C-alpha positions in Angstrom: -62.9 34.2 64.2 -60.8 37.0 65.8 -59.4 39.9 63.8 -62.1 40.3 61.2 -65.8 40.8 60.8 -67.8 38.7 58.2 -70.2 40.8 56.1 -71.0 38.5 53.2 -70.4 35.0 52.0 -71.3 33.6 48.6 -70.6 30.5 46.6 -69.8 31.1 43.0 -70.1 28.2 40.6 -67.1 28.7 38.4 -67.3 25.4 36.4 -64.2 23.2 36.0 -61.3 25.4 35.1 -58.5 23.7 33.3 -55.1 25.2 32.8 -52.7 23.7 30.4 -49.0 23.9 31.4 -47.0 22.4 28.5 -48.3 18.9 28.0 -49.8 18.6 31.5 -53.2 19.9 32.6 -55.1 19.9 35.8 -58.7 20.7 36.9 -59.2 23.5 39.4 -61.9 23.5 42.1 -65.3 24.0 40.7 -66.6 26.5 43.3 -65.1 29.4 45.3 -66.3 30.9 48.6 -66.1 34.7 49.0 -66.2 36.7 52.2 -65.8 40.4 52.9 -63.6 41.0 55.9 -62.0 43.7 57.9 -58.4 43.2 59.1 -56.7 45.2 61.9 -53.4 46.7 60.9 -51.1 49.0 62.9 -52.6 51.9 60.9 -56.3 51.1 61.2 -58.7 48.6 59.7 -58.3 47.4 56.1 -61.3 46.3 54.1 -60.5 43.2 52.1 -62.1 40.1 50.5 -61.1 36.5 51.2 -61.6 33.9 48.6 -61.1 30.1 49.1 -61.9 26.9 47.2 -65.2 25.6 48.5 -65.3 22.5 50.6 -63.2 21.1 53.4 -59.5 21.3 53.3 -56.6 23.8 53.5 -54.7 25.6 50.8 -51.7 27.8 50.5 -52.4 31.5 50.7 -51.7 34.3 48.2 -52.0 38.1 48.7 -53.3 39.8 45.5 -52.6 43.5 45.1 -54.7 45.6 42.8 -53.7 48.4 40.5 -53.8 52.2 40.8 -57.5 52.4 39.9 -58.4 50.6 43.2 -60.3 47.5 44.3 -63.3 47.0 42.1 -65.3 44.1 40.6 -62.7 43.1 38.0 -60.3 42.4 40.8 -62.8 40.2 42.6 -63.0 38.3 39.3 -59.3 37.9 39.2 -59.2 36.7 42.8 -62.0 34.2 42.2 -60.1 32.8 39.3 -56.9 32.5 41.3 -58.8 30.8 44.2 -60.2 28.4 41.6 -56.7 27.3 40.9 -56.4 26.0 44.5 -55.3 28.9 46.7 -56.8 31.0 49.5 -56.6 34.5 48.1 -56.7 37.7 50.1 -57.6 40.8 48.1 -57.0 43.9 50.4 -57.9 47.4 49.6 -54.4 48.9 49.4 -55.9 52.4 49.8 -58.0 51.8 52.9 -56.3 54.7 54.7 -58.0 57.1 52.3 -61.3 55.4 51.5 -63.1 52.1 51.6 -63.5 50.3 48.3 -66.7 51.3 46.6 -66.8 48.7 43.9 -67.0 51.5 41.3 -64.7 51.5 38.2 -62.5 54.5 38.0 -61.2 55.9 34.7 -57.7 57.1 35.2 -57.8 59.0 32.0 -59.9 61.6 33.9 -57.4 64.0 35.5 -59.5 64.4 38.6 -59.7 60.7 39.1 -56.0 60.2 38.5 -55.2 63.0 41.0 -57.4 61.4 43.6 -56.0 57.9 43.2 -52.4 59.3 43.2 -53.2 60.9 46.5 -54.5 57.6 47.8 -51.3 55.9 46.7 -49.2 58.6 48.4 -51.0 57.9 51.7 -50.0 54.2 51.4 -46.4 54.8 52.2 -43.5 52.4 51.8 -43.5 51.6 55.5 -47.2 51.5 55.6 -47.4 48.8 52.9 -44.8 46.8 54.8 -46.8 47.0 58.0 -49.9 46.0 56.1 -48.2 43.0 54.5 -47.0 41.7 57.9 -50.5 42.2 59.3 -52.1 40.3 56.4 -49.7 37.4 56.6 -50.3 37.1 60.4 -54.1 37.3 59.9 -54.0 34.6 57.2 -52.1 32.3 59.5 -55.0 32.4 61.9 -57.5 31.3 59.2 -58.6 27.6 59.1 -58.6 27.3 55.3 -54.9 28.4 55.1 -52.3 25.7 55.0 -50.1 27.3 57.6 -47.2 24.9 57.1 -46.9 25.9 53.5 -45.3 29.1 52.2 -47.4 32.0 50.9 -47.2 34.0 47.7 -48.1 37.4 46.5 -49.2 38.8 43.1 -49.4 42.4 42.1 -50.5 44.4 39.0 -49.4 47.9 38.2 -48.7 49.7 41.5 -49.6 46.4 43.1 -46.4 45.1 41.6 -44.3 47.3 43.9 -46.5 46.2 46.9 -45.8 42.6 46.1 -42.1 43.2 46.2 -42.5 45.0 49.6 -44.6 42.1 50.9 -41.8 39.6 50.2 -39.3 41.8 52.0 -41.6 42.5 55.0 -42.2 38.8 55.7 -39.3 36.9 54.0 -39.8 33.7 56.0 -43.4 33.3 54.8 -43.4 34.6 51.2 -41.8 32.2 48.7 -43.3 33.4 45.4 -43.7 36.9 43.9 -45.3 37.9 40.6 -45.2 41.5 39.4 -47.0 42.4 36.2 -46.1 45.7 34.7 -45.2 47.0 38.1 -45.6 50.8 38.5 -42.8 52.4 40.5 -41.3 49.0 41.2 -37.9 49.7 39.8 -36.7 53.3 40.0 -33.5 55.2 40.4 -34.5 56.3 43.9 -32.9 54.8 47.0 -36.2 53.5 48.2 -37.0 51.6 45.0 -38.9 48.4 45.8 -36.7 46.3 43.5 -33.7 47.0 45.8 -35.4 44.9 48.5 -35.3 41.7 46.4 -31.9 40.5 47.7 -33.4 40.6 51.3 -36.1 38.1 50.4 -36.3 34.3 50.1 -38.7 34.2 47.2 -38.7 33.2 43.5 -39.9 35.8 41.0 -41.9 36.2 37.9 -41.6 39.8 36.6 -43.1 40.8 33.3 -43.0 44.3 31.8 -45.1 45.6 29.0 -43.6 47.0 25.8 -44.6 50.5 27.0 -42.7 50.0 30.3 -39.7 48.8 28.5 -39.7 51.6 26.0 -39.9 54.2 28.8 -37.4 52.5 31.1 -35.3 50.0 29.0 -32.9 49.4 31.9 -35.5 48.1 34.3 -35.3 44.5 33.1 -31.6 44.5 33.7 -32.0 46.1 37.1 -34.4 43.3 38.1 -32.1 40.6 36.9 -29.2 42.1 38.7 -30.8 42.2 42.1 -32.3 38.7 41.7 -28.8 37.4 40.9 -27.3 39.4 43.9 -29.8 37.6 46.1 -28.9 34.2 44.6 -32.6 33.8 43.9 -34.6 32.2 41.2 -36.5 34.5 38.8 -37.8 35.1 35.4 -37.9 38.7 34.0 -39.6 39.2 30.6 -40.9 41.9 28.4 -44.2 41.1 26.6 -45.1 42.7 23.2 -48.3 44.1 24.7 -49.3 47.4 26.4 -49.3 48.4 30.0 -52.5 46.9 31.5 -52.5 43.9 29.1 -53.5 41.4 31.7 -56.6 43.2 33.0 -60.0 42.6 31.4 -61.6 46.0 30.6 -58.3 47.8 30.2 -57.8 49.6 26.8 -54.5 47.6 26.5 -56.1 44.2 27.3 -54.4 41.5 25.3 -56.0 38.0 25.7 -52.9 36.1 24.4 -50.5 38.0 26.6 -52.8 37.8 29.6 -53.2 34.0 29.3 -49.5 33.5 28.9 -48.8 35.6 32.0 -51.5 33.8 34.0 -50.0 30.5 33.2 -46.6 31.6 34.4 -48.1 33.1 37.7 -50.0 29.9 38.5 -47.0 27.7 37.6 -44.8 29.7 40.0 -47.2 29.6 42.8 -47.8 25.8 42.4 -44.1 25.1 42.4 -43.1 27.3 45.3 -45.9 27.2 47.8 -45.0 23.9 49.4 
């Protein structure tokens, strides 16, 4: 297959995952295939991981953006879980310009680690993320497991929330669903704020802020709702009574109840829109 090199493939037995959505429930695929890939972008070669439900067939694609601490094992687990719901999931290393993903957990409470990761984030410029997003969508459309006649989605956590918004604006004709969970730098007062791109998109949105985010920037939720309305788009903007990082296992703020609720909303959005 052109455009990438395969380095590893594994089948993970995940059991039968069942997600309850109201009174309805569905069984997700039992196994997921995982492949490390390298994708050419205008700025270089991005290391990434591709996940897909095992077996024959094709599925809608989702781009999953990690947080400021980088691509590490916990994000592979998240991508596996999402693929288990019936999606092809691309998990790119958003900071490939600075370093390949090592798989090591990074503690952002360490000032040196935070300084390094902040520098990695700075190297992934606004235009750079947009170029990456277009390259990832184009690459996914060449992959056999991807249902190319169906729309794509994108999900981002923390700084990945802002990347998800930029992805929808970069490829508006392909991205139909966007989920941003406690997006870092996703709604700011600056003229290049990612949320200002929303009216240019054709997607539906699920945006959830933590109580920490809302306490710090209480106007963000209204700013999100305003631009969604301006674009005449569908969207849900909520504030959860949980801390920043509530959806990520291993985070000091992890909240299982809030994480499960948000996960259900993300999957519901993707299933509804990726047709």
